C-alpha positions as CSV (number, residue, x, y, z in Angstrom):
1,M,-31.5,40.2,-61.8
2,A,-28.0,40.3,-60.3
3,L,-27.8,36.5,-60.4
4,R,-29.1,36.4,-63.9
5,N,-26.5,39.0,-65.0
6,G,-23.6,37.0,-63.5
7,E,-22.7,39.5,-60.8
8,R,-20.5,38.6,-57.8
9,F,-22.0,38.6,-54.3
10,D,-20.5,39.8,-51.1
11,A,-19.9,36.8,-48.7
12,A,-20.6,38.8,-45.6
13,T,-23.8,40.6,-46.6
14,G,-25.1,38.5,-49.4
15,E,-25.7,41.6,-51.5
16,P,-24.5,42.1,-55.1
17,D,-21.3,44.0,-55.8
18,S,-23.3,46.6,-57.7
19,W,-25.2,47.5,-54.5
20,L,-21.9,48.0,-52.7
21,R,-20.6,50.2,-55.5
22,N,-23.7,52.3,-55.3
23,A,-23.3,52.7,-51.6
24,V,-19.7,53.8,-52.1
25,A,-20.8,56.3,-54.7
26,D,-23.0,58.0,-52.0
27,V,-19.8,58.8,-50.0
28,Q,-19.2,62.5,-49.7
29,V,-16.2,64.0,-51.5
30,Y,-14.7,65.1,-48.3
31,A,-14.7,61.5,-46.9
32,W,-13.4,60.2,-50.2
33,A,-10.5,62.6,-50.1
34,R,-9.5,61.4,-46.7
35,R,-9.8,57.8,-47.9
36,W,-7.7,58.5,-51.0
37,L,-5.0,60.3,-48.9
38,A,-4.8,57.3,-46.5
39,E,-4.3,55.0,-49.5
40,Q,-1.5,57.0,-51.0
41,W,0.2,58.3,-47.8
42,P,2.7,55.5,-47.3
43,E,4.2,55.9,-50.8
44,W,4.6,59.7,-50.7
45,Q,7.5,61.8,-49.6
46,P,6.8,64.5,-46.9
47,R,6.7,67.4,-49.5
48,T,4.3,65.4,-51.7
49,R,2.0,64.8,-48.7
50,A,2.0,68.5,-47.7
51,S,1.3,69.5,-51.3
52,A,-1.6,67.1,-51.7
53,V,-3.2,68.1,-48.3
54,E,-2.9,71.8,-49.3
55,A,-4.7,71.1,-52.6
56,L,-7.5,69.1,-51.1
57,A,-8.0,71.6,-48.3
58,R,-8.9,74.1,-51.1
59,F,-10.9,71.6,-53.2
60,A,-13.1,70.0,-50.5
61,P,-14.9,73.2,-49.4
62,L,-15.8,74.1,-53.0
63,V,-17.7,70.8,-53.7
64,H,-20.9,71.6,-51.7
65,L,-24.6,71.8,-52.2
66,A,-26.0,75.0,-53.9
67,M,-28.1,76.0,-50.9
68,A,-25.2,75.6,-48.4
69,P,-24.5,78.6,-46.2
70,A,-21.1,80.3,-46.1
71,P,-18.4,77.9,-44.7
72,P,-17.3,78.5,-41.1
73,E,-14.2,80.6,-40.5
74,G,-11.0,78.7,-40.5
75,L,-12.3,75.8,-42.5
76,R,-9.2,75.5,-44.7
77,A,-6.8,75.5,-41.8
78,Y,-9.0,72.9,-40.1
79,L,-8.8,70.6,-43.2
80,V,-5.0,70.9,-43.3
81,D,-5.1,69.2,-39.9
82,A,-8.1,66.9,-40.4
83,L,-7.3,65.4,-43.9
84,P,-4.0,63.5,-43.1
85,P,-4.5,59.9,-42.1
86,P,-3.3,60.0,-38.5
87,A,-5.8,62.8,-37.7
88,E,-9.0,62.1,-35.7
89,V,-11.9,64.3,-36.4
90,D,-14.4,65.6,-33.8
91,P,-18.0,65.2,-35.0
92,A,-19.1,68.0,-32.7
93,D,-16.7,70.6,-34.4
94,P,-18.8,73.1,-36.3
95,R,-16.5,72.8,-39.3
96,E,-16.8,69.1,-39.4
97,R,-20.6,69.3,-39.1
98,W,-20.7,71.8,-42.0
99,L,-18.7,69.4,-44.2
100,A,-20.9,66.4,-43.2
101,R,-24.1,68.4,-43.9
102,W,-23.3,70.2,-47.1
103,S,-20.5,68.3,-48.9
104,L,-21.6,66.7,-52.2
105,T,-21.4,63.0,-52.9
106,L,-19.3,61.4,-55.6
107,Q,-22.5,60.4,-57.5
108,A,-23.6,64.1,-57.7
109,L,-20.4,65.2,-59.5
110,D,-20.7,66.2,-63.2
111,R,-18.6,68.1,-65.6
112,E,-20.5,71.4,-65.5
113,L,-20.2,71.5,-61.7
114,L,-16.5,70.5,-61.6
115,A,-15.7,73.1,-64.3
116,G,-17.0,75.8,-62.0
117,V,-15.1,74.3,-59.0
118,E,-11.9,74.3,-61.1
119,R,-12.3,78.0,-61.8
120,Q,-12.5,78.7,-58.1
121,L,-9.7,76.3,-57.3
122,V,-7.1,78.3,-59.3
123,T,-8.3,81.7,-57.9
124,G,-6.8,83.4,-54.9
125,L,-8.6,84.7,-51.9
126,H,-9.0,88.2,-53.5
127,G,-10.0,86.9,-56.9
128,Q,-6.5,87.0,-58.4
129,P,-5.3,84.1,-60.6
130,L,-2.8,81.8,-59.0
131,A,0.6,81.1,-60.5
132,A,0.5,78.6,-63.3
133,S,2.6,76.0,-61.4
134,V,0.4,76.3,-58.3
135,A,-2.8,76.1,-60.3
136,G,-1.6,73.1,-62.2
137,R,-0.6,71.4,-58.9
138,Y,-4.1,72.0,-57.4
139,R,-5.8,70.7,-60.6
140,K,-3.6,67.6,-60.7
141,V,-4.2,66.5,-57.1
142,A,-8.0,67.2,-57.2
143,R,-8.4,65.3,-60.4
144,A,-6.3,62.4,-59.3
145,C,-8.5,62.1,-56.2
146,I,-11.7,61.9,-58.3
147,R,-10.0,59.7,-61.0
148,R,-9.3,57.1,-58.4
149,A,-13.0,56.6,-57.9
150,V,-13.3,55.9,-61.6
151,D,-10.4,53.4,-61.5
152,L,-12.1,51.5,-58.7
153,D,-15.5,51.4,-60.6
154,V,-17.1,53.6,-58.0
155,L,-18.0,56.0,-60.8
156,A,-18.8,54.8,-64.2
157,T,-17.2,57.8,-66.0
158,D,-14.8,60.4,-65.2
159,P,-16.7,63.6,-64.3
160,W,-13.8,65.9,-64.5
161,P,-13.9,68.1,-67.6
162,P,-11.1,67.9,-70.1
163,A,-8.6,70.7,-70.3
164,P,-9.4,73.5,-72.8
165,R,-7.4,73.3,-76.0
166,G,-5.9,76.7,-75.4
167,R,-4.5,75.6,-72.1
168,S,-3.1,72.4,-73.6
169,R,-1.5,74.3,-76.4
170,R,0.1,76.9,-74.0
171,K,1.4,74.0,-71.9
172,A,2.9,72.3,-74.9
173,L,4.6,75.5,-76.1
174,R,5.8,76.5,-72.7
175,R,9.5,76.5,-72.5
176,R,11.3,75.1,-69.5
177,R,12.6,77.9,-67.4
178,A,16.4,77.7,-67.3
179,V,18.6,79.6,-64.9
180,D,20.1,82.8,-66.3
181,A,23.8,82.0,-65.7
182,R,24.8,85.5,-66.9
183,R,23.1,87.1,-63.9
184,L,24.8,84.9,-61.3
185,P,27.9,86.1,-59.5
186,G,31.2,84.4,-60.0
187,P,33.5,82.9,-57.3
188,D,35.3,86.1,-56.5
189,V,32.1,88.1,-56.1
190,M,30.5,85.4,-54.0
191,A,33.5,85.2,-51.7
192,T,33.4,89.0,-51.3
193,A,29.6,88.9,-50.6
194,I,29.9,86.1,-48.1
195,G,32.7,87.9,-46.2
196,A,30.6,91.1,-46.1
197,I,27.6,89.4,-44.4
198,R,29.0,89.6,-40.9
199,S,28.2,92.8,-39.0
200,H,27.5,93.9,-35.5
201,Q,24.4,91.8,-35.4
202,P,24.8,88.6,-33.3
203,A,23.2,86.3,-35.9
204,S,25.2,87.7,-38.9
205,H,28.0,85.2,-38.4
206,M,25.5,82.3,-38.6
207,Y,24.1,83.6,-41.8
208,E,27.6,84.0,-43.2
209,V,28.4,80.3,-42.6
210,M,25.0,79.2,-43.9
211,T,25.5,81.1,-47.1
212,A,29.0,79.6,-47.5
213,V,27.5,76.1,-47.1
214,A,24.8,76.9,-49.7
215,Y,27.4,78.2,-52.2
216,Y,30.4,76.0,-51.7
217,A,28.4,72.8,-51.2
218,G,25.5,73.6,-53.4
219,L,22.9,72.6,-50.8
220,R,19.3,73.7,-50.8
221,P,18.3,76.2,-48.0
222,S,16.0,73.5,-46.6
223,E,19.0,71.2,-46.3
224,V,21.3,73.8,-44.8
225,V,19.0,74.6,-41.8
226,M,18.8,70.9,-40.9
227,L,22.5,70.1,-40.9
228,R,23.8,68.3,-37.8
229,H,27.3,68.0,-36.4
230,R,27.5,64.2,-37.0
231,V,27.0,64.5,-40.8
232,L,30.1,66.7,-41.2
233,E,33.5,65.3,-42.1
234,L,36.0,68.1,-41.3
235,P,39.6,66.9,-41.7
236,A,42.6,69.0,-40.5
237,M,43.8,69.4,-44.1
238,G,42.2,69.1,-47.5
239,W,38.7,68.5,-48.7
240,G,35.9,67.4,-46.3
241,K,32.4,66.1,-46.9
242,I,28.8,66.7,-45.9
243,H,26.4,63.8,-45.8
244,V,23.0,65.3,-46.6
245,R,20.5,63.2,-44.6
246,E,17.7,65.6,-43.6
247,A,15.8,68.6,-45.0
248,D,13.2,70.9,-43.6
249,T,9.8,69.7,-44.9
250,G,7.6,72.1,-42.9
251,W,8.3,74.5,-40.2
252,D,11.3,73.0,-38.4
253,E,10.0,69.5,-39.3
254,P,12.9,67.2,-40.5
255,G,12.3,64.8,-43.4
256,E,14.3,63.2,-46.2
257,P,15.8,65.5,-48.8
258,K,13.9,66.1,-52.0
259,E,16.0,63.8,-54.2
260,G,17.2,61.4,-51.4
261,Q,20.3,61.3,-49.3
262,R,23.7,62.0,-50.8
263,S,27.3,63.0,-49.9
264,V,28.8,66.2,-51.1
265,P,32.6,67.0,-51.0
266,I,33.4,70.5,-49.7
267,P,36.5,72.6,-50.4
268,P,39.0,73.5,-47.7
269,I,37.7,77.1,-47.4
270,L,34.3,75.7,-46.2
271,V,35.9,73.1,-44.0
272,T,37.8,75.8,-42.1
273,A,34.6,77.9,-41.8
274,L,32.6,75.0,-40.4
275,Q,35.4,73.9,-38.0
276,S,35.6,77.4,-36.4
277,W,31.8,77.6,-36.2
278,V,31.4,74.3,-34.5
279,A,34.3,74.9,-32.1
280,E,33.0,78.4,-31.3
281,R,29.5,77.2,-30.4
282,G,30.5,73.9,-28.8
283,I,27.8,72.0,-30.8
284,D,27.0,68.4,-29.8
285,E,27.2,65.5,-32.3
286,D,23.4,65.2,-32.7
287,A,22.6,68.9,-32.5
288,L,21.6,71.1,-35.4
289,I,24.5,73.5,-36.1
290,F,22.4,76.5,-37.2
291,R,20.1,77.7,-34.5
292,T,19.2,81.1,-33.2
293,C,19.9,82.4,-29.7
294,N,16.4,81.2,-28.7
295,D,17.2,77.7,-30.1
296,T,14.8,78.2,-33.0
297,R,15.1,77.7,-36.7
298,P,16.7,80.6,-38.6
299,T,14.1,82.5,-40.6
300,S,14.3,82.7,-44.4
301,S,13.5,86.5,-44.3
302,N,16.5,87.2,-42.0
303,W,18.8,85.1,-44.1
304,A,17.6,86.9,-47.3
305,R,18.3,90.3,-45.7
306,A,21.7,89.2,-44.6
307,L,22.6,88.0,-48.1
308,K,21.2,91.1,-49.7
309,R,23.5,93.2,-47.4
310,G,26.5,91.2,-48.4
311,L,25.7,91.4,-52.1
312,A,25.3,95.2,-51.9
313,A,28.7,95.5,-50.3
314,A,30.2,93.5,-53.1
315,G,28.5,95.6,-55.8
316,C,26.3,92.8,-57.0
317,P,22.5,92.9,-57.7
318,S,20.3,91.3,-55.1
319,M,19.3,87.6,-55.5
320,R,17.5,84.9,-53.6
321,V,19.1,82.6,-51.1
322,Y,18.3,79.6,-53.4
323,D,20.4,81.3,-56.1
324,C,23.5,80.5,-54.1
325,R,22.9,76.9,-55.2
326,H,22.5,77.9,-58.8
327,A,25.7,79.9,-58.6
328,A,27.5,76.8,-57.2
329,A,26.2,74.7,-60.1
330,T,27.3,77.2,-62.8
331,T,30.7,77.5,-61.1
332,W,31.3,73.8,-61.2
333,L,30.1,73.5,-64.8
334,R,32.4,76.3,-66.0
335,A,35.3,74.7,-64.1
336,G,34.9,71.6,-66.3
337,V,33.5,69.2,-63.7
338,P,31.7,66.3,-65.5
339,L,28.0,66.6,-65.8
340,G,27.4,63.3,-63.9
341,E,29.4,64.5,-60.9
342,V,27.7,67.9,-60.8
343,A,24.3,66.2,-61.0
344,R,25.3,63.8,-58.2
345,R,26.4,66.6,-55.9
346,L,23.2,68.6,-56.5
347,G,20.9,65.6,-56.2
348,H,19.7,66.0,-59.8
349,S,19.5,63.8,-62.9
350,V,21.8,64.8,-65.8
351,E,18.7,65.7,-67.9
352,T,17.5,68.1,-65.2
353,L,20.9,69.5,-64.8
354,V,21.4,70.3,-68.5
355,S,17.9,71.7,-69.0
356,T,18.2,73.9,-65.9
357,Y,21.7,75.2,-66.3
358,V,22.0,75.2,-70.0
359,G,23.2,78.9,-69.9
360,A,26.3,77.8,-68.0
361,L,27.3,75.6,-70.9
362,D,27.5,78.4,-73.5
363,G,31.3,78.5,-73.3
364,D,31.6,74.8,-74.3
365,E,31.3,75.8,-78.0
366,A,34.6,77.6,-77.9
367,V,36.3,74.8,-76.0
368,A,34.9,72.2,-78.5
369,N,36.2,74.2,-81.5
370,E,39.7,74.4,-80.0
371,R,39.7,70.6,-79.5
372,I,38.5,70.0,-83.0
373,D,41.2,72.4,-84.4
374,A,43.8,70.4,-82.5
375,A,42.5,67.2,-83.9
376,L,42.6,68.6,-87.5
377,A,46.0,70.3,-87.1
378,P,48.5,69.9,-90.2
379,G,50.7,66.9,-90.0
380,R,48.2,64.8,-88.1
381,P,47.4,61.7,-90.3
382,L,43.7,61.2,-91.0
383,A,42.3,57.8,-91.9
384,I,40.2,58.3,-95.1
385,T,38.3,55.4,-96.6
386,K,38.4,54.6,-100.3
387,S,34.9,55.9,-100.9
388,A,35.7,59.1,-99.1
389,A,38.8,59.6,-101.3
390,A,36.7,59.0,-104.4
391,R,34.2,61.7,-103.3
392,A,37.0,64.1,-102.6
393,R,38.5,63.7,-106.2
394,P,37.6,66.7,-108.4
395,S,35.4,66.0,-111.4
396,G,37.4,65.4,-114.6
397,A,40.5,64.3,-112.9
398,P,42.2,61.4,-114.5
399,R,41.7,58.1,-112.9
400,R,44.9,56.5,-111.6
401,P,45.4,53.1,-113.2
402,A,44.9,50.2,-110.8
403,T,48.0,48.0,-110.4
404,A,47.5,44.3,-110.3
405,P,49.8,41.9,-108.6
406,A,52.6,40.5,-110.9
407,T,51.5,36.9,-110.4
408,R,48.1,37.6,-111.8
409,R,47.4,38.3,-115.5
410,S,44.2,39.9,-117.0
411,A,41.8,38.0,-119.1
412,R,42.9,39.9,-122.3
413,D,46.6,38.9,-121.8
414,R,45.6,35.3,-121.4
415,S,43.5,35.4,-124.6
416,A,46.3,37.1,-126.5
417,A,48.8,34.5,-125.3
418,G,46.5,31.7,-126.4
419,G,46.1,33.2,-130.0
420,R,49.8,33.4,-130.4
421,A,50.2,29.9,-129.4
């Protein structure tokens, strides 16, 4: 029948391709997830890899047989380590045995089953709904994994249920969240807050310099903690530069920055602060410049508390550490720095910059009006076309006679001259 239908045959086994597809369709979802991750792994950035593993570590335990017992303790943490391609699984591990025994096959997936799995996927451990961005990320990764089986003809149809109309409508009407520039402190307040961070605590000086880097250079917190001495250009006078080459992708795990490598100019005030910090600590060229006394990564909670203390001393409401980057962007935009240059320093596209920091551009209307007034000032000649002048003439105004060159006579004059002759 396969020969009669014109199917291809495998050269090694001699079996029709349809038999091989049926064999692949019997693969368990857990094994397929590992295969899909191995296929996509080389093309992904570190953050994308971690996000996909997190989503599939939640998705794989949910796709099991109805009579399966409760999953063993620590299954999700085990999957975070077992799903990435370099990992080697232990068949004797009880969590691996549970997945091999109770995980469903791709062929057993249908829309009703996956609709129930999707509801559990976007629910927290205590039954609370997850944030919309997190839930959307989990759905996207899980569906992409199953969709790949459809693209490779392992499954004939896509078993994932379509999104409800209500969710699609809410997503279409959802407005992009822009930074509220009115709540961000200005340069004077930020300078006061940074100066007030240092206290009697030994690590306060480090958090002071880290906050200065986040504000004056506009770096992400994950980029600040992975700065090394060799990426700093600190001249004796004038502006310096930071070459952003690494970012923290996990817990003290270096990786490429989110939007790639870039170089950011830094003002003299930050150059001086970094020079004194490096000289005081005697930091080597290849060493990270921000480390605790135990040579560990500075914690985000301690950094946030230090910033909160400095803002309180400056009389400013509390904000996140990441908001120092937002404050830097709004300061640069209000100073009149071109959009392309601000986007380059932040590692953004111009479209992302404008949509995110649209509140910082509110003052551009007044500047634009002043420039237009200057262009339309009295005494400045304006080039008006003939059609525009005709539109500007009031109705009923007499038409100015057109003057013809002296060397050319009208047809009436020529006819009159011929009659007299």
